[in-house]
Structures are given as C-alpha cells and as structure tokens.
C-alpha positions as CSV (number, residue, x, y, z in Angstrom):
1,X,-144.6,-129.6,195.6
2,X,-147.2,-130.1,193.0
3,X,-145.5,-133.3,191.3
4,X,-145.3,-131.3,187.9
5,X,-142.4,-132.9,185.8
6,X,-139.2,-131.1,185.7
7,X,-135.9,-131.3,183.9
8,X,-133.1,-131.9,186.7
9,X,-131.4,-128.5,185.7
10,X,-134.9,-126.6,186.7
11,X,-134.8,-128.6,190.1
12,X,-131.1,-127.5,190.6
13,X,-132.0,-124.1,190.1
14,X,-135.4,-124.2,192.6
15,X,-133.6,-125.9,195.2
16,X,-129.4,-125.4,195.5
17,X,-127.3,-127.1,197.7
18,X,-130.5,-129.6,198.9
19,X,-131.4,-133.2,198.7
20,X,-134.5,-133.8,197.3
21,X,-137.2,-136.9,197.5
22,X,-138.5,-137.2,193.3
23,X,-140.0,-140.0,191.1
24,X,-138.7,-140.5,188.0
25,X,-140.9,-139.6,184.9
26,X,-138.0,-140.3,182.0
27,X,-135.1,-141.9,182.0
28,X,-132.9,-144.1,179.7
29,X,-130.3,-146.9,180.2
30,X,-126.9,-146.9,178.6
31,X,-124.4,-149.3,179.9
32,X,-125.9,-150.5,183.5
33,X,-126.9,-147.4,184.2
34,X,-129.9,-145.3,184.8
35,X,-129.9,-141.5,183.4
36,X,-132.9,-139.8,184.7
37,X,-134.2,-136.8,182.4
38,X,-137.0,-135.5,183.9
39,X,-138.4,-135.6,187.5
40,X,-141.9,-134.9,189.8
41,X,-140.3,-133.3,192.9
42,X,-142.2,-134.5,195.8
43,X,-140.2,-132.9,198.6
44,X,-137.0,-130.8,199.6
45,X,-135.4,-132.7,202.4
46,X,-133.8,-131.2,205.7
47,X,-131.0,-132.3,205.6
48,X,-128.4,-136.1,205.3
49,X,-130.3,-137.4,208.0
50,X,-133.7,-136.9,206.6
51,X,-132.2,-138.3,203.4
52,X,-130.9,-141.4,204.8
53,X,-133.8,-142.3,206.8
54,X,-136.1,-141.2,203.5
55,X,-134.1,-143.6,201.4
56,X,-134.9,-146.7,203.4
57,X,-138.9,-146.0,202.2
58,X,-137.9,-145.3,198.6
59,X,-139.8,-147.9,196.5
60,X,-140.6,-148.1,192.6
61,X,-139.5,-145.2,190.7
62,X,-138.9,-143.1,194.0
63,X,-135.7,-142.0,195.1
64,X,-133.0,-139.2,196.4
65,X,-130.8,-137.2,195.1
66,X,-128.7,-134.1,195.9
67,X,-128.6,-130.7,193.7
68,X,-125.0,-130.5,193.6
69,X,-125.0,-133.0,191.0
70,X,-125.1,-132.1,187.5
71,X,-126.8,-135.1,186.7
72,X,-128.6,-138.1,187.9
73,X,-126.5,-141.0,187.1
74,X,-127.6,-144.4,188.9
75,X,-126.0,-147.6,188.8
76,X,-128.8,-150.5,188.3
77,X,-128.7,-152.8,191.1
78,X,-129.9,-156.3,190.7
79,X,-131.2,-157.9,193.9
80,X,-129.3,-160.6,195.3
81,X,-130.8,-164.4,195.3
82,X,-131.5,-165.2,198.8
83,X,-130.2,-168.7,199.7
84,X,-130.7,-170.8,202.6
85,X,-133.1,-172.9,204.2
86,X,-136.4,-173.5,201.8
87,X,-139.5,-174.5,203.4
C-alpha cells in the first residue's frame, strides 16, 4: 500500500473481513474516546495471530482494526504511574 489517506468506509470495502495495520491521519476526541475518520493503510494482516504480534509493536499513531467494525472508536488509555524503588 502506498499510505494515501482513506476513509474507513473505503478501507472496509477494499479489505473485507481483514485485520489492517494503519496510521491515524484524521481523528477527534469525544468523551474520552478517539473517533478515527481517515487512515493511511500500511498493510492488511493475514490473521488474528499476526494482528496480535503486530499490535505489540504499534507506536505513535499506528494501530490495528478489523474491517468488520463499522467505525473506529477507541478509548483513550493513560499510562499507569510507575511506583516502586527510585534511584
């Protein structure tokens, strides 16, 4: 894929019933949830096993979603505070 910006509806049409690795291009936040409107497709993934493996590597605005979802809406998760021994 060349990474051009696409609407989620276009991605769903091009890649039915697939996990997709992509980057958030245009989104907004409402009530602590990110609503993604436009994405850049990095590549479709073979199956759930590959999606799980790739998910561990996702950073910045990259994420994975299955095209069975009518919308991309994700809760915002804050990083937990680190506690314990500090030097």
